[in-house]
C-alpha positions as CSV (number, residue, x, y, z in Angstrom):
1,X,38.0,31.3,-8.9
2,X,37.9,27.5,-9.6
3,X,38.6,26.6,-6.0
4,X,35.9,29.0,-4.8
5,X,33.3,27.6,-7.2
6,X,34.1,24.0,-6.3
7,X,33.2,24.5,-2.6
8,X,29.5,25.3,-3.2
9,X,29.1,22.3,-5.5
10,X,30.6,20.0,-2.9
11,X,28.4,21.5,-0.2
12,X,25.4,21.0,-2.4
13,X,26.3,17.4,-3.1
14,X,26.6,16.8,0.6
15,X,23.2,18.4,1.3
16,X,21.5,16.4,-1.4
17,X,23.0,13.2,0.0
18,X,21.9,14.2,3.5
19,X,18.4,15.0,2.3
20,X,18.1,11.6,0.6
21,X,19.2,9.9,3.8
22,X,16.6,11.9,5.9
23,X,14.0,11.0,3.3
24,X,14.8,7.4,3.5
25,X,14.5,7.3,7.3
26,X,11.4,9.4,7.3
27,X,9.7,7.0,5.0
28,X,10.8,4.0,7.0
29,X,9.5,5.5,10.2
30,X,6.2,6.4,8.5
31,X,5.8,2.8,7.3
32,X,6.6,1.5,10.7
33,X,4.0,3.8,12.2
34,X,1.3,2.6,9.8
35,X,2.3,-1.0,10.4
36,X,1.8,-0.5,14.1
37,X,-1.7,1.0,13.5
38,X,-2.7,-2.1,11.5
39,X,-1.1,-4.4,14.0
40,X,-3.2,-2.9,16.8
41,X,-6.4,-3.3,14.8
42,X,-5.6,-6.9,13.9
43,X,-4.7,-7.7,17.5
44,X,-8.1,-6.2,18.6
45,X,-9.8,-8.4,16.0
46,X,-8.2,-11.6,17.3
47,X,-8.7,-10.6,20.9
48,X,-12.5,-10.3,20.4
49,X,-12.4,-13.5,18.3
50,X,-10.9,-15.4,21.1
51,X,-13.2,-13.8,23.7
52,X,-16.4,-14.8,21.9
53,X,-17.7,-18.4,21.5
54,X,-18.5,-17.8,17.9
55,X,-16.7,-15.5,15.5
56,X,-18.0,-13.9,13.4
57,X,-21.0,-13.5,15.8
58,X,-24.1,-15.7,15.4
59,X,-26.2,-14.5,12.5
60,X,-23.2,-13.0,10.7
61,X,-22.0,-14.9,7.6
62,X,-18.4,-15.6,7.1
63,X,-16.9,-13.3,4.5
64,X,-17.0,-14.5,0.9
65,X,-13.6,-15.3,-0.6
66,X,-14.4,-14.8,-4.3
67,X,-13.9,-11.0,-4.6
68,X,-11.1,-10.8,-1.9
69,X,-9.0,-13.4,-3.8
70,X,-9.4,-11.5,-7.1
71,X,-8.5,-8.3,-5.2
72,X,-5.4,-10.1,-3.8
73,X,-4.4,-11.2,-7.3
74,X,-4.7,-7.5,-8.5
75,X,-2.4,-6.2,-5.7
76,X,0.2,-9.0,-5.8
77,X,0.5,-8.6,-9.6
78,X,0.7,-4.8,-9.2
79,X,3.8,-5.2,-7.0
80,X,5.4,-7.5,-9.5
81,X,4.6,-5.1,-12.4
82,X,6.0,-2.2,-10.3
83,X,9.3,-4.0,-9.6
84,X,9.7,-4.8,-13.3
85,X,8.9,-1.2,-14.2
86,X,11.5,0.1,-11.8
87,X,14.2,-2.0,-13.5
88,X,13.7,0.1,-16.6
89,X,15.2,3.1,-14.8
90,X,18.6,1.5,-14.4
91,X,18.9,-1.3,-16.9
92,X,16.4,-0.7,-19.6
93,X,14.3,1.9,-21.4
94,X,12.7,4.5,-19.2
95,X,9.4,3.9,-21.0
96,X,9.2,0.6,-19.1
97,X,8.9,2.6,-15.9
98,X,6.3,5.0,-17.3
99,X,4.1,2.2,-18.7
100,X,4.6,-0.1,-15.8
101,X,3.5,2.5,-13.2
102,X,0.4,3.2,-15.2
103,X,-0.3,-0.6,-15.2
104,X,0.3,-0.7,-11.5
105,X,-2.1,2.2,-11.0
106,X,-4.8,0.5,-13.1
107,X,-4.5,-2.7,-11.0
108,X,-4.7,-0.6,-7.8
109,X,-7.9,1.1,-9.1
110,X,-9.4,-2.3,-9.9
111,X,-8.8,-3.3,-6.3
112,X,-10.7,-0.3,-5.1
113,X,-13.5,-0.9,-7.5
114,X,-13.8,-4.5,-6.4
115,X,-13.8,-3.4,-2.8
116,X,-16.6,-1.0,-3.4
117,X,-18.6,-3.9,-5.0
118,X,-17.9,-6.0,-1.9
119,X,-19.0,-3.2,0.4
120,X,-22.2,-2.7,-1.6
121,X,-23.1,-6.3,-1.1
122,X,-22.0,-6.7,2.5
123,X,-23.7,-3.5,3.7
124,X,-27.1,-5.1,2.8
125,X,-26.4,-7.7,5.6
126,X,-23.9,-6.1,8.0
127,X,-23.3,-2.5,9.1
128,X,-20.3,-1.1,11.1
129,X,-22.7,-0.2,13.9
130,X,-24.3,-3.7,14.2
131,X,-21.6,-5.2,16.4
132,X,-17.8,-5.2,17.2
133,X,-17.1,-7.6,14.3
134,X,-18.8,-5.3,11.8
135,X,-17.0,-2.3,13.2
136,X,-13.6,-3.8,13.0
137,X,-14.2,-5.4,9.6
138,X,-15.1,-2.1,8.0
139,X,-12.5,-0.1,9.9
140,X,-9.6,-2.4,8.9
141,X,-10.6,-2.9,5.3
142,X,-11.7,0.7,4.9
143,X,-8.5,2.0,6.3
144,X,-6.5,-0.2,4.0
145,X,-8.6,1.0,1.1
146,X,-7.6,4.6,2.0
147,X,-4.0,3.6,2.1
148,X,-4.3,2.1,-1.4
149,X,-5.8,5.3,-2.6
150,X,-3.0,7.3,-1.1
151,X,-0.4,4.9,-2.6
152,X,-1.9,5.5,-6.0
153,X,-1.5,9.2,-5.6
154,X,2.1,8.7,-4.4
155,X,2.9,6.6,-7.4
156,X,1.4,9.1,-9.8
157,X,3.4,11.9,-8.1
158,X,6.6,10.0,-8.6
159,X,5.6,9.1,-12.2
160,X,4.9,12.7,-13.1
161,X,8.3,13.8,-11.6
162,X,10.1,11.3,-13.8
163,X,8.0,12.2,-16.8
164,X,8.9,15.9,-16.4
165,X,12.6,15.2,-16.0
166,X,12.8,15.8,-12.3
167,X,14.5,12.4,-11.7
168,X,18.3,13.0,-12.3
169,X,19.4,9.6,-11.1
170,X,18.2,6.1,-12.0
171,X,16.1,5.9,-8.8
172,X,15.3,9.1,-7.0
173,X,14.2,9.1,-3.4
174,X,10.6,9.9,-4.4
175,X,10.4,6.9,-6.7
176,X,12.0,4.6,-4.1
177,X,9.6,5.9,-1.3
178,X,6.5,5.6,-3.5
179,X,7.5,2.0,-4.4
180,X,8.3,1.1,-0.8
181,X,4.9,2.4,0.3
182,X,3.1,0.5,-2.4
183,X,4.8,-2.8,-1.5
184,X,3.9,-2.1,2.2
185,X,0.2,-1.6,1.3
186,X,0.2,-4.9,-0.6
187,X,1.9,-6.7,2.2
188,X,-0.7,-5.4,4.7
189,X,-3.5,-6.7,2.5
190,X,-2.1,-10.3,2.7
191,X,-2.2,-10.0,6.5
192,X,-5.8,-8.7,6.3
193,X,-6.8,-11.5,3.9
194,X,-5.4,-14.1,6.3
195,X,-6.9,-12.5,9.4
196,X,-10.4,-11.4,8.3
197,X,-11.2,-13.7,5.4
198,X,-9.3,-16.9,6.0
199,X,-9.0,-17.3,9.8
200,X,-12.8,-17.6,10.3
201,X,-12.7,-20.8,8.3
202,X,-10.0,-22.4,10.4
203,X,-12.4,-23.1,13.4
């Protein structure tokens, strides 16, 4: 009976390991797909910038840096907080992870609030339908904002799983994938900040 019972446990262990491997590659492919989408949009932005004598077009102000820099500080610090929080799952009290994720979510929400304030001000002077610049600006930043919102939901999902005891190992695949996605979202914002907010000041 002992030998018979050991086999299902071994099979289960193998299946769980295989499932984790599939989950890892699925997340990596998903991130690669999203990175390609943003790369195409950023490439379109620079293509039009090089094709036009002035960019942004005449009559359109260069984007302000005040709010975007504060937004950048919020996202960059959120990644640092999340990395510290995750260390609590393997080498510290698990409460560090629980509190750290909530702090990360708070920073992410502050980013979205600041972005809505930026939009409210910018829409008084520029609409997505005004020109190609406005269309790309709102498409790229709006798409990124949607990714931030999804990343927050992803983090909360992993956080709830850990809170309810559905995380039997120091770092489950759900926690790893949620963190990977959040760091990806933060990295994309650095590219957006450089491309849409800083590059117009280089010419």
